[in-house]
N, C-alpha and C positions, 0 to 999 in steps of 0.2 A: 353240231352240222359244220360244214365245211364249205366254203363258198367263193368264188372268184369275186373281184372288187367291184364290179358294174352290176349296180344293182337295182332296176327299175321295181316299179309296183308290182308289173307284170310277173317279172324274175321272183320276187320276194314270195308272192304267193304260190309259184311255183316250188321254192325250195322249201316253206312252212310245208308244202302237200308232200314232198317226198320224205321230211324229217318226222311226218307223222304216220310212217309206213315203217313201224317198230319193230314188225316180226320179218319184214325182209328187207335186204340190202338192196340200195338204188342208190346209180349213178347215175350222171349226165356229161357225157364227151360230146366235143364237138368233131368235125371230119378229119382232123389231124390228129386224132385219138387223143385228146388234152382234157383231163377231169375239169370240168366246170363245176359241177356240184356232186356232194357225196351227203348221203345220210349217216347216222353214228354206226350203225350196223356194217356196214359196207367198208368205214375206213378201219372199224375193229377186225375186220376180216384180213385188210392187208394195207398199211398205210398208202400205197400206191393209189387209192381209192380216195385222193385229197385233191380238191381244188389246186391247179396248177400244174400237176403230176401228167406229164405224158405215157401213154400207158404202154407204147410201144418201145421207149428209151426204158422205162421202168423192167420192162420182163427182159430184155434183152442185157440191160448192164447191172441190174441190182441184184445179186447172188440171193438175199433173201427173197428177193421176189420169184425167182425161178424156182426155188425150191418150195415153195407152196403147189407147183404144178408138177404130177406125175407126169404130163403129157406135153411137158414143155415145148418139146420141137412142133406137135402138132397144133398147140395154140398159138406157137409165133408163126408159122405158116400163114393161118388162118386170120389172125389179127394183121400182119403186113397187107395181104390178100385185101383185106379190107379196107386198110389205109389206102391202098393202091387205085381202089374202087372209087374210095370217095373224093379223094382228091382229085382224080378224072385228069384235066386236061392242064390242071394248076400244078404241074410238076417244078414250075419255075416259083413258087409262092417262096419266100423268105424262110419260112417255118421249116423249110425242107433242104435249105442250103447248106453248104460243105460248113458254113461258119457257126451253124446250129447241131455242126456234128453229126448227120444223118449217116455220111460215109461210113464213119466210123462205128457207128451205131450197127449199121446193117452188116459191118463186117462181122459181125459175132454173133449173126442170125444164123440158124440150120442152116448147113449146105443148101436145101432145096429153095430156102428163100433167096440166098445170096445168088443164084443162076440168074435170077430177072436183073441182077444190077451190074455182073460182071460183062 
């Protein structure tokens, strides 16, 4: 199992729960699409499902991740739309800043996704 550094007892119990789902891939992400935890099956499907990986960045920047999805453009549009909805008014959050590479990341997105950022 892969999980983030902060481990409260409640979080540990939650991680034990998803790790017990050996027949189903499971991962937990925050509103910025950072993977917080993933069970072994999720990580086996893609190394992107590993604590600390940002799913939007992985989908846009990692060629091997893109190759996993036949419908890459549609998935990317949906994932970025979800990110925008989840972030809401917190668009100035440092995790979405130039220093974190978001503008460069979004430039690699399909044209339909970039339209909202130009």
